[in-house]
Gaussian input, Z-matrix of N, CA and C with variables (Angstrom, degrees):
# hf/3-21g

backbone

0 1
 N
 C     1     B1
 C     2     B2     1     A1
 N     3     B3     2     A2     1     D1
 C     4     B4     3     A3     2     D2
 C     5     B5     4     A4     3     D3
 N     6     B6     5     A5     4     D4
 C     7     B7     6     A6     5     D5
 C     8     B8     7     A7     6     D6
 N     9     B9     8     A8     7     D7
 C    10    B10     9     A9     8     D8
 C    11    B11    10    A10     9     D9
 N    12    B12    11    A11    10    D10
 C    13    B13    12    A12    11    D11
 C    14    B14    13    A13    12    D12
 N    15    B15    14    A14    13    D13
 C    16    B16    15    A15    14    D14
 C    17    B17    16    A16    15    D15
 N    18    B18    17    A17    16    D16
 C    19    B19    18    A18    17    D17
 C    20    B20    19    A19    18    D18
 N    21    B21    20    A20    19    D19
 C    22    B22    21    A21    20    D20
 C    23    B23    22    A22    21    D21
 N    24    B24    23    A23    22    D22
 C    25    B25    24    A24    23    D23
 C    26    B26    25    A25    24    D24
 N    27    B27    26    A26    25    D25
 C    28    B28    27    A27    26    D26
 C    29    B29    28    A28    27    D27
 N    30    B30    29    A29    28    D28
 C    31    B31    30    A30    29    D29
 C    32    B32    31    A31    30    D30
 N    33    B33    32    A32    31    D31
 C    34    B34    33    A33    32    D32
 C    35    B35    34    A34    33    D33
 N    36    B36    35    A35    34    D34
 C    37    B37    36    A36    35    D35
 C    38    B38    37    A37    36    D36
 N    39    B39    38    A38    37    D37
 C    40    B40    39    A39    38    D38
 C    41    B41    40    A40    39    D39
 N    42    B42    41    A41    40    D40
 C    43    B43    42    A42    41    D41
 C    44    B44    43    A43    42    D42
 N    45    B45    44    A44    43    D43
 C    46    B46    45    A45    44    D44
 C    47    B47    46    A46    45    D45
 N    48    B48    47    A47    46    D46
 C    49    B49    48    A48    47    D47
 C    50    B50    49    A49    48    D48
 N    51    B51    50    A50    49    D49
 C    52    B52    51    A51    50    D50
 C    53    B53    52    A52    51    D51
 N    54    B54    53    A53    52    D52
 C    55    B55    54    A54    53    D53
 C    56    B56    55    A55    54    D54
 N    57    B57    56    A56    55    D55
 C    58    B58    57    A57    56    D56
 C    59    B59    58    A58    57    D57
 N    60    B60    59    A59    58    D58
 C    61    B61    60    A60    59    D59
 C    62    B62    61    A61    60    D60
 N    63    B63    62    A62    61    D61
 C    64    B64    63    A63    62    D62
 C    65    B65    64    A64    63    D63
 N    66    B66    65    A65    64    D64
 C    67    B67    66    A66    65    D65
 C    68    B68    67    A67    66    D66
 N    69    B69    68    A68    67    D67
 C    70    B70    69    A69    68    D68
 C    71    B71    70    A70    69    D69
 N    72    B72    71    A71    70    D70
 C    73    B73    72    A72    71    D71
 C    74    B74    73    A73    72    D72
 N    75    B75    74    A74    73    D73
 C    76    B76    75    A75    74    D74
 C    77    B77    76    A76    75    D75
 N    78    B78    77    A77    76    D76
 C    79    B79    78    A78    77    D77
 C    80    B80    79    A79    78    D78
 N    81    B81    80    A80    79    D79
 C    82    B82    81    A81    80    D80
 C    83    B83    82    A82    81    D81
 N    84    B84    83    A83    82    D82
 C    85    B85    84    A84    83    D83
 C    86    B86    85    A85    84    D84
 N    87    B87    86    A86    85    D85
 C    88    B88    87    A87    86    D86
 C    89    B89    88    A88    87    D87
 N    90    B90    89    A89    88    D88
 C    91    B91    90    A90    89    D89
 C    92    B92    91    A91    90    D90
 N    93    B93    92    A92    91    D91
 C    94    B94    93    A93    92    D92
 C    95    B95    94    A94    93    D93
 N    96    B96    95    A95    94    D94
 C    97    B97    96    A96    95    D95
 C    98    B98    97    A97    96    D96
 N    99    B99    98    A98    97    D97
 C   100   B100    99    A99    98    D98
 C   101   B101   100   A100    99    D99
 N   102   B102   101   A101   100   D100
 C   103   B103   102   A102   101   D101
 C   104   B104   103   A103   102   D102
 N   105   B105   104   A104   103   D103
 C   106   B106   105   A105   104   D104
 C   107   B107   106   A106   105   D105
 N   108   B108   107   A107   106   D106
 C   109   B109   108   A108   107   D107
 C   110   B110   109   A109   108   D108
 N   111   B111   110   A110   109   D109
 C   112   B112   111   A111   110   D110
 C   113   B113   112   A112   111   D111
 N   114   B114   113   A113   112   D112
 C   115   B115   114   A114   113   D113
 C   116   B116   115   A115   114   D114
 N   117   B117   116   A116   115   D115
 C   118   B118   117   A117   116   D116
 C   119   B119   118   A118   117   D117
 N   120   B120   119   A119   118   D118
 C   121   B121   120   A120   119   D119
 C   122   B122   121   A121   120   D120
 N   123   B123   122   A122   121   D121
 C   124   B124   123   A123   122   D122
 C   125   B125   124   A124   123   D123
 N   126   B126   125   A125   124   D124
 C   127   B127   126   A126   125   D125
 C   128   B128   127   A127   126   D126
 N   129   B129   128   A128   127   D127
 C   130   B130   129   A129   128   D128
 C   131   B131   130   A130   129   D129
 N   132   B132   131   A131   130   D130
 C   133   B133   132   A132   131   D131
 C   134   B134   133   A133   132   D132
 N   135   B135   134   A134   133   D133
 C   136   B136   135   A135   134   D134
 C   137   B137   136   A136   135   D135
 N   138   B138   137   A137   136   D136
 C   139   B139   138   A138   137   D137
 C   140   B140   139   A139   138   D138
 N   141   B141   140   A140   139   D139
 C   142   B142   141   A141   140   D140
 C   143   B143   142   A142   141   D141
 N   144   B144   143   A143   142   D142
 C   145   B145   144   A144   143   D143
 C   146   B146   145   A145   144   D144
 N   147   B147   146   A146   145   D145
 C   148   B148   147   A147   146   D146
 C   149   B149   148   A148   147   D147
 N   150   B150   149   A149   148   D148
 C   151   B151   150   A150   149   D149
 C   152   B152   151   A151   150   D150
 N   153   B153   152   A152   151   D151
 C   154   B154   153   A153   152   D152
 C   155   B155   154   A154   153   D153
 N   156   B156   155   A155   154   D154
 C   157   B157   156   A156   155   D155
 C   158   B158   157   A157   156   D156
 N   159   B159   158   A158   157   D157
 C   160   B160   159   A159   158   D158
 C   161   B161   160   A160   159   D159
 N   162   B162   161   A161   160   D160
 C   163   B163   162   A162   161   D161
 C   164   B164   163   A163   162   D162
 N   165   B165   164   A164   163   D163
 C   166   B166   165   A165   164   D164
 C   167   B167   166   A166   165   D165
 N   168   B168   167   A167   166   D166
 C   169   B169   168   A168   167   D167
 C   170   B170   169   A169   168   D168
 N   171   B171   170   A170   169   D169
 C   172   B172   171   A171   170   D170
 C   173   B173   172   A172   171   D171
 N   174   B174   173   A173   172   D172
 C   175   B175   174   A174   173   D173
 C   176   B176   175   A175   174   D174
 N   177   B177   176   A176   175   D175
 C   178   B178   177   A177   176   D176
 C   179   B179   178   A178   177   D177
 N   180   B180   179   A179   178   D178
 C   181   B181   180   A180   179   D179
 C   182   B182   181   A181   180   D180
 N   183   B183   182   A182   181   D181
 C   184   B184   183   A183   182   D182
 C   185   B185   184   A184   183   D183
 N   186   B186   185   A185   184   D184
 C   187   B187   186   A186   185   D185
 C   188   B188   187   A187   186   D186
 N   189   B189   188   A188   187   D187
 C   190   B190   189   A189   188   D188
 C   191   B191   190   A190   189   D189
 N   192   B192   191   A191   190   D190
 C   193   B193   192   A192   191   D191
 C   194   B194   193   A193   192   D192
 N   195   B195   194   A194   193   D193
 C   196   B196   195   A195   194   D194
 C   197   B197   196   A196   195   D195
 N   198   B198   197   A197   196   D196
 C   199   B199   198   A198   197   D197
 C   200   B200   199   A199   198   D198
 N   201   B201   200   A200   199   D199
 C   202   B202   201   A201   200   D200
 C   203   B203   202   A202   201   D201
 N   204   B204   203   A203   202   D202
 C   205   B205   204   A204   203   D203
 C   206   B206   205   A205   204   D204
 N   207   B207   206   A206   205   D205
 C   208   B208   207   A207   206   D206
 C   209   B209   208   A208   207   D207
 N   210   B210   209   A209   208   D208
 C   211   B211   210   A210   209   D209
 C   212   B212   211   A211   210   D210
 N   213   B213   212   A212   211   D211
 C   214   B214   213   A213   212   D212
 C   215   B215   214   A214   213   D213
 N   216   B216   215   A215   214   D214
 C   217   B217   216   A216   215   D215
 C   218   B218   217   A217   216   D216
 N   219   B219   218   A218   217   D217
 C   220   B220   219   A219   218   D218
 C   221   B221   220   A220   219   D219
 N   222   B222   221   A221   220   D220
 C   223   B223   222   A222   221   D221
 C   224   B224   223   A223   222   D222
 N   225   B225   224   A224   223   D223
 C   226   B226   225   A225   224   D224
 C   227   B227   226   A226   225   D225
 N   228   B228   227   A227   226   D226
 C   229   B229   228   A228   227   D227
 C   230   B230   229   A229   228   D228
 N   231   B231   230   A230   229   D229
 C   232   B232   231   A231   230   D230
 C   233   B233   232   A232   231   D231
 N   234   B234   233   A233   232   D232
 C   235   B235   234   A234   233   D233
 C   236   B236   235   A235   234   D234
 N   237   B237   236   A236   235   D235
 C   238   B238   237   A237   236   D236
 C   239   B239   238   A238   237   D237
 N   240   B240   239   A239   238   D238
 C   241   B241   240   A240   239   D239
 C   242   B242   241   A241   240   D240
 N   243   B243   242   A242   241   D241
 C   244   B244   243   A243   242   D242
 C   245   B245   244   A244   243   D243
 N   246   B246   245   A245   244   D244
 C   247   B247   246   A246   245   D245
 C   248   B248   247   A247   246   D246
 N   249   B249   248   A248   247   D247
 C   250   B250   249   A249   248   D248
 C   251   B251   250   A250   249   D249
 N   252   B252   251   A251   250   D250
 C   253   B253   252   A252   251   D251
 C   254   B254   253   A253   252   D252
 N   255   B255   254   A254   253   D253
 C   256   B256   255   A255   254   D254
 C   257   B257   256   A256   255   D255
 N   258   B258   257   A257   256   D256
 C   259   B259   258   A258   257   D257
 C   260   B260   259   A259   258   D258
 N   261   B261   260   A260   259   D259
 C   262   B262   261   A261   260   D260
 C   263   B263   262   A262   261   D261
 N   264   B264   263   A263   262   D262
 C   265   B265   264   A264   263   D263
 C   266   B266   265   A265   264   D264
 N   267   B267   266   A266   265   D265
 C   268   B268   267   A267   266   D266
 C   269   B269   268   A268   267   D267
 N   270   B270   269   A269   268   D268
 C   271   B271   270   A270   269   D269
 C   272   B272   271   A271   270   D270
 N   273   B273   272   A272   271   D271
 C   274   B274   273   A273   272   D272
 C   275   B275   274   A274   273   D273
 N   276   B276   275   A275   274   D274
 C   277   B277   276   A276   275   D275
 C   278   B278   277   A277   276   D276

   B1=1.4461
   B2=1.5341
   B3=1.3039
   B4=1.4596
   B5=1.5290
   B6=1.3102
   B7=1.4684
   B8=1.5259
   B9=1.3317
   B10=1.4638
   B11=1.5255
   B12=1.3190
   B13=1.4634
   B14=1.5203
   B15=1.3080
   B16=1.4660
   B17=1.5274
   B18=1.3246
   B19=1.4648
   B20=1.5224
   B21=1.3213
   B22=1.4601
   B23=1.5203
   B24=1.3279
   B25=1.4588
   B26=1.5295
   B27=1.3190
   B28=1.4634
   B29=1.5158
   B30=1.3264
   B31=1.4616
   B32=1.5271
   B33=1.3211
   B34=1.4660
   B35=1.5264
   B36=1.3210
   B37=1.4655
   B38=1.5260
   B39=1.3181
   B40=1.4619
   B41=1.5254
   B42=1.3173
   B43=1.4664
   B44=1.5247
   B45=1.3197
   B46=1.4667
   B47=1.5273
   B48=1.3227
   B49=1.4605
   B50=1.5183
   B51=1.3176
   B52=1.4622
   B53=1.5239
   B54=1.3204
   B55=1.4648
   B56=1.5268
   B57=1.3178
   B58=1.4652
   B59=1.5267
   B60=1.3151
   B61=1.4679
   B62=1.5226
   B63=1.3210
   B64=1.4642
   B65=1.5147
   B66=1.3184
   B67=1.4629
   B68=1.5265
   B69=1.3320
   B70=1.4652
   B71=1.5268
   B72=1.3168
   B73=1.4640
   B74=1.5286
   B75=1.3213
   B76=1.4601
   B77=1.5248
   B78=1.3256
   B79=1.4680
   B80=1.5215
   B81=1.3272
   B82=1.4646
   B83=1.5264
   B84=1.3268
   B85=1.4664
   B86=1.5223
   B87=1.3193
   B88=1.4656
   B89=1.5251
   B90=1.3160
   B91=1.4667
   B92=1.5304
   B93=1.3120
   B94=1.4622
   B95=1.5212
   B96=1.3373
   B97=1.4600
   B98=1.5191
   B99=1.3224
   B100=1.4589
   B101=1.5196
   B102=1.3253
   B103=1.4570
   B104=1.5282
   B105=1.3141
   B106=1.4610
   B107=1.5247
   B108=1.3237
   B109=1.4641
   B110=1.5262
   B111=1.3128
   B112=1.4688
   B113=1.5198
   B114=1.3189
   B115=1.4599
   B116=1.5239
   B117=1.3174
   B118=1.4636
   B119=1.5261
   B120=1.3235
   B121=1.4663
   B122=1.5271
   B123=1.3221
   B124=1.4643
   B125=1.5261
   B126=1.3166
   B127=1.4662
   B128=1.5245
   B129=1.3209
   B130=1.4638
   B131=1.5220
   B132=1.3378
   B133=1.4570
   B134=1.5236
   B135=1.3132
   B136=1.4575
   B137=1.5311
   B138=1.3284
   B139=1.4626
   B140=1.5245
   B141=1.3064
   B142=1.4669
   B143=1.5315
   B144=1.3319
   B145=1.4692
   B146=1.5284
   B147=1.3244
   B148=1.4650
   B149=1.5221
   B150=1.3125
   B151=1.4631
   B152=1.5240
   B153=1.3185
   B154=1.4621
   B155=1.5275
   B156=1.3270
   B157=1.4607
   B158=1.5280
   B159=1.3159
   B160=1.4680
   B161=1.5252
   B162=1.3304
   B163=1.4710
   B164=1.5289
   B165=1.3174
   B166=1.4638
   B167=1.5231
   B168=1.3206
   B169=1.4614
   B170=1.5255
   B171=1.3179
   B172=1.4617
   B173=1.5134
   B174=1.3102
   B175=1.4684
   B176=1.5248
   B177=1.3293
   B178=1.4612
   B179=1.5244
   B180=1.3152
   B181=1.4666
   B182=1.5248
   B183=1.3174
   B184=1.4635
   B185=1.5257
   B186=1.3170
   B187=1.4650
   B188=1.5244
   B189=1.3124
   B190=1.4608
   B191=1.5205
   B192=1.3224
   B193=1.4582
   B194=1.5301
   B195=1.3125
   B196=1.4632
   B197=1.5239
   B198=1.3189
   B199=1.4691
   B200=1.5249
   B201=1.3236
   B202=1.4624
   B203=1.5248
   B204=1.3125
   B205=1.4616
   B206=1.5238
   B207=1.3373
   B208=1.4678
   B209=1.5209
   B210=1.3171
   B211=1.4610
   B212=1.5267
   B213=1.3225
   B214=1.4661
   B215=1.5255
   B216=1.3226
   B217=1.4628
   B218=1.5282
   B219=1.3262
   B220=1.4632
   B221=1.5226
   B222=1.3224
   B223=1.4624
   B224=1.5292
   B225=1.3278
   B226=1.4656
   B227=1.5267
   B228=1.3175
   B229=1.4603
   B230=1.5253
   B231=1.3158
   B232=1.4659
   B233=1.5277
   B234=1.3167
   B235=1.4639
   B236=1.5359
   B237=1.3179
   B238=1.4629
   B239=1.5270
   B240=1.3210
   B241=1.4595
   B242=1.5241
   B243=1.3226
   B244=1.4655
   B245=1.5272
   B246=1.3194
   B247=1.4694
   B248=1.5287
   B249=1.3298
   B250=1.4659
   B251=1.5300
   B252=1.3265
   B253=1.4656
   B254=1.5259
   B255=1.3194
   B256=1.4684
   B257=1.5268
   B258=1.3244
   B259=1.4655
   B260=1.5237
   B261=1.3213
   B262=1.4617
   B263=1.5253
   B264=1.3273
   B265=1.4666
   B266=1.5243
   B267=1.3211
   B268=1.4641
   B269=1.5237
   B270=1.3246
   B271=1.4583
   B272=1.5145
   B273=1.3166
   B274=1.4626
   B275=1.5276
   B276=1.2972
   B277=1.4674
   B278=1.5072
   A1=108.32
   A2=116.04
   A3=119.67
   A4=110.85
   A5=115.14
   A6=119.99
   A7=110.53
   A8=116.45
   A9=119.86
   A10=110.92
   A11=117.29
   A12=121.15
   A13=110.95
   A14=116.85
   A15=120.57
   A16=110.45
   A17=116.63
   A18=120.59
   A19=110.22
   A20=117.14
   A21=121.42
   A22=110.70
   A23=116.93
   A24=120.58
   A25=111.09
   A26=116.72
   A27=120.18
   A28=112.16
   A29=116.62
   A30=120.40
   A31=111.48
   A32=117.21
   A33=120.18
   A34=109.95
   A35=116.72
   A36=120.77
   A37=110.29
   A38=116.76
   A39=121.01
   A40=111.62
   A41=117.29
   A42=120.42
   A43=112.12
   A44=116.97
   A45=119.82
   A46=110.03
   A47=116.84
   A48=120.41
   A49=112.59
   A50=116.69
   A51=120.76
   A52=111.06
   A53=116.49
   A54=120.19
   A55=110.96
   A56=116.81
   A57=119.96
   A58=111.33
   A59=117.08
   A60=120.40
   A61=111.15
   A62=116.44
   A63=119.90
   A64=112.20
   A65=116.41
   A66=121.16
   A67=110.73
   A68=116.46
   A69=120.48
   A70=111.11
   A71=117.07
   A72=120.26
   A73=110.82
   A74=116.60
   A75=120.68
   A76=111.00
   A77=116.63
   A78=119.75
   A79=111.80
   A80=116.84
   A81=120.18
   A82=110.45
   A83=117.01
   A84=120.23
   A85=110.74
   A86=116.79
   A87=119.67
   A88=111.00
   A89=115.82
   A90=119.79
   A91=111.25
   A92=116.64
   A93=120.73
   A94=111.86
   A95=116.69
   A96=119.94
   A97=113.35
   A98=117.56
   A99=120.98
   A100=112.96
   A101=116.68
   A102=121.26
   A103=110.82
   A104=115.19
   A105=119.43
   A106=110.71
   A107=116.48
   A108=120.32
   A109=110.64
   A110=117.45
   A111=120.91
   A112=110.35
   A113=116.30
   A114=120.57
   A115=110.55
   A116=117.01
   A117=119.79
   A118=111.88
   A119=117.92
   A120=120.25
   A121=111.15
   A122=117.11
   A123=119.93
   A124=109.78
   A125=117.04
   A126=119.95
   A127=110.82
   A128=117.11
   A129=120.60
   A130=111.25
   A131=116.70
   A132=119.68
   A133=112.66
   A134=117.17
   A135=120.95
   A136=110.27
   A137=117.20
   A138=120.89
   A139=114.20
   A140=118.74
   A141=121.44
   A142=113.24
   A143=119.49
   A144=117.90
   A145=113.06
   A146=117.23
   A147=119.52
   A148=111.05
   A149=116.38
   A150=120.30
   A151=110.67
   A152=116.45
   A153=120.70
   A154=111.51
   A155=117.15
   A156=120.66
   A157=114.73
   A158=118.78
   A159=120.30
   A160=113.83
   A161=119.95
   A162=117.98
   A163=113.01
   A164=116.57
   A165=120.42
   A166=110.16
   A167=116.00
   A168=120.21
   A169=111.12
   A170=117.35
   A171=120.36
   A172=112.39
   A173=116.34
   A174=120.56
   A175=110.41
   A176=116.60
   A177=120.04
   A178=112.26
   A179=117.15
   A180=120.36
   A181=110.97
   A182=117.17
   A183=119.52
   A184=111.70
   A185=117.14
   A186=121.07
   A187=112.56
   A188=117.34
   A189=121.50
   A190=110.71
   A191=115.48
   A192=122.28
   A193=108.49
   A194=116.96
   A195=121.20
   A196=112.83
   A197=117.14
   A198=119.61
   A199=111.26
   A200=116.80
   A201=119.93
   A202=110.95
   A203=116.24
   A204=119.91
   A205=110.78
   A206=116.76
   A207=119.68
   A208=110.84
   A209=116.96
   A210=120.46
   A211=111.23
   A212=116.61
   A213=119.39
   A214=112.21
   A215=117.51
   A216=118.93
   A217=110.96
   A218=117.47
   A219=119.84
   A220=111.17
   A221=116.75
   A222=120.41
   A223=110.55
   A224=116.81
   A225=120.45
   A226=110.82
   A227=116.78
   A228=120.65
   A229=111.11
   A230=116.73
   A231=120.60
   A232=110.93
   A233=116.53
   A234=119.76
   A235=110.80
   A236=117.46
   A237=119.97
   A238=111.08
   A239=116.91
   A240=120.24
   A241=110.35
   A242=116.75
   A243=119.97
   A244=111.52
   A245=117.15
   A246=120.38
   A247=109.89
   A248=117.01
   A249=120.61
   A250=109.93
   A251=117.30
   A252=120.80
   A253=111.12
   A254=117.18
   A255=120.82
   A256=110.48
   A257=117.06
   A258=120.00
   A259=111.25
   A260=116.58
   A261=120.54
   A262=110.90
   A263=116.72
   A264=120.44
   A265=112.67
   A266=117.00
   A267=119.96
   A268=112.79
   A269=117.42
   A270=121.11
   A271=114.63
   A272=117.91
   A273=121.64
   A274=113.33
   A275=117.52
   A276=119.74
   A277=110.52
   D1=132.81
   D2=-178.03
   D3=-79.34
   D4=162.07
   D5=179.42
   D6=-62.26
   D7=-37.43
   D8=179.25
   D9=-62.04
   D10=-42.06
   D11=-179.46
   D12=-63.57
   D13=-40.01
   D14=179.20
   D15=-64.92
   D16=-46.21
   D17=179.72
   D18=-65.03
   D19=-42.55
   D20=-179.71
   D21=-62.05
   D22=-46.79
   D23=-179.88
   D24=-63.70
   D25=-40.37
   D26=177.16
   D27=-61.54
   D28=-40.49
   D29=178.16
   D30=-67.51
   D31=-38.22
   D32=177.63
   D33=-61.79
   D34=-46.85
   D35=178.94
   D36=-61.35
   D37=-42.93
   D38=-179.97
   D39=-63.13
   D40=-45.81
   D41=-178.91
   D42=-66.93
   D43=-38.77
   D44=177.41
   D45=-65.06
   D46=-43.33
   D47=178.24
   D48=-62.95
   D49=-40.98
   D50=178.25
   D51=-64.39
   D52=-43.00
   D53=179.00
   D54=-64.62
   D55=-41.00
   D56=179.31
   D57=-65.83
   D58=-39.37
   D59=178.67
   D60=-64.22
   D61=-44.57
   D62=178.40
   D63=-62.81
   D64=-41.60
   D65=178.85
   D66=-65.05
   D67=-44.22
   D68=-179.55
   D69=-64.90
   D70=-40.03
   D71=179.25
   D72=-66.05
   D73=-37.96
   D74=177.17
   D75=-64.07
   D76=-45.96
   D77=177.81
   D78=-64.97
   D79=-37.51
   D80=178.29
   D81=-61.95
   D82=-42.19
   D83=179.83
   D84=-61.86
   D85=-41.04
   D86=179.29
   D87=-69.15
   D88=-42.68
   D89=-178.60
   D90=-65.98
   D91=-36.45
   D92=-178.88
   D93=-72.06
   D94=-43.51
   D95=-175.20
   D96=-97.61
   D97=-29.01
   D98=-175.59
   D99=75.71
   D100=11.13
   D101=-177.41
   D102=-109.84
   D103=133.97
   D104=175.83
   D105=-67.69
   D106=-26.17
   D107=178.20
   D108=-62.89
   D109=-42.77
   D110=178.38
   D111=-63.07
   D112=-41.68
   D113=178.39
   D114=-60.97
   D115=-46.83
   D116=-177.73
   D117=-69.69
   D118=-34.32
   D119=178.33
   D120=-67.01
   D121=-43.29
   D122=178.37
   D123=-64.88
   D124=-42.26
   D125=178.48
   D126=-62.98
   D127=-42.47
   D128=179.14
   D129=-62.32
   D130=-48.94
   D131=-177.83
   D132=-74.21
   D133=-10.36
   D134=172.42
   D135=-78.97
   D136=-36.54
   D137=-176.32
   D138=-98.15
   D139=-23.53
   D140=-177.00
   D141=-58.21
   D142=-44.48
   D143=179.24
   D144=-61.12
   D145=-35.06
   D146=178.31
   D147=-65.21
   D148=-40.66
   D149=-179.18
   D150=-67.86
   D151=-41.97
   D152=-177.47
   D153=-73.30
   D154=-42.05
   D155=-172.27
   D156=-87.16
   D157=-15.75
   D158=-176.78
   D159=-57.10
   D160=-47.51
   D161=178.98
   D162=-63.32
   D163=-38.92
   D164=179.80
   D165=-68.52
   D166=-44.60
   D167=-179.30
   D168=-64.31
   D169=-36.06
   D170=178.57
   D171=-60.70
   D172=-41.88
   D173=178.76
   D174=-66.66
   D175=-43.70
   D176=-177.76
   D177=-68.18
   D178=-40.08
   D179=-179.29
   D180=-64.39
   D181=-32.44
   D182=177.18
   D183=-64.74
   D184=-24.01
   D185=-178.99
   D186=-94.23
   D187=-23.54
   D188=-175.58
   D189=-100.07
   D190=170.79
   D191=174.37
   D192=-70.05
   D193=121.49
   D194=-173.73
   D195=-65.32
   D196=-39.78
   D197=-179.12
   D198=-65.11
   D199=-44.33
   D200=178.78
   D201=-66.01
   D202=-37.86
   D203=179.41
   D204=-64.50
   D205=-44.30
   D206=177.97
   D207=-63.70
   D208=-43.71
   D209=-178.56
   D210=-64.01
   D211=-44.94
   D212=-178.98
   D213=-69.15
   D214=-37.21
   D215=178.79
   D216=-69.69
   D217=-36.83
   D218=175.84
   D219=-67.57
   D220=-37.13
   D221=176.76
   D222=-64.39
   D223=-43.48
   D224=177.98
   D225=-63.16
   D226=-39.99
   D227=178.05
   D228=-63.93
   D229=-42.08
   D230=178.31
   D231=-64.39
   D232=-39.99
   D233=179.52
   D234=-64.85
   D235=-41.17
   D236=179.00
   D237=-67.25
   D238=-35.30
   D239=176.09
   D240=-64.91
   D241=-39.43
   D242=176.39
   D243=-65.89
   D244=-36.56
   D245=176.87
   D246=-62.53
   D247=-43.73
   D248=178.12
   D249=-62.97
   D250=-40.51
   D251=178.13
   D252=-61.76
   D253=-46.30
   D254=179.61
   D255=-63.03
   D256=-43.19
   D257=177.75
   D258=-61.54
   D259=-40.03
   D260=179.09
   D261=-66.04
   D262=-45.89
   D263=-177.25
   D264=-67.68
   D265=-29.49
   D266=179.42
   D267=-90.32
   D268=-2.20
   D269=177.55
   D270=79.70
   D271=19.05
   D272=-179.13
   D273=-103.79
   D274=7.10
   D275=-176.90
   D276=-81.51

């Protein structure tokens, strides 16, 4: 297996996991509150950072090592997902 295939597969898994987490959090907000407003607010705040940060991140990634940037951003995403899990399990979400 080539290095590109490993990185590509890792990114696919990461993106699918991120999308599933965002979708689950959106459904949880609706199920908990029963309000479409909560659903739309969670969905908005799930996508707004991507829209705002994409141009900035594009410039920075061109200057940095791409592999390290992908690895660190995936690590940060995993850590935030774990934080959401801990908050959910402890009843503080």
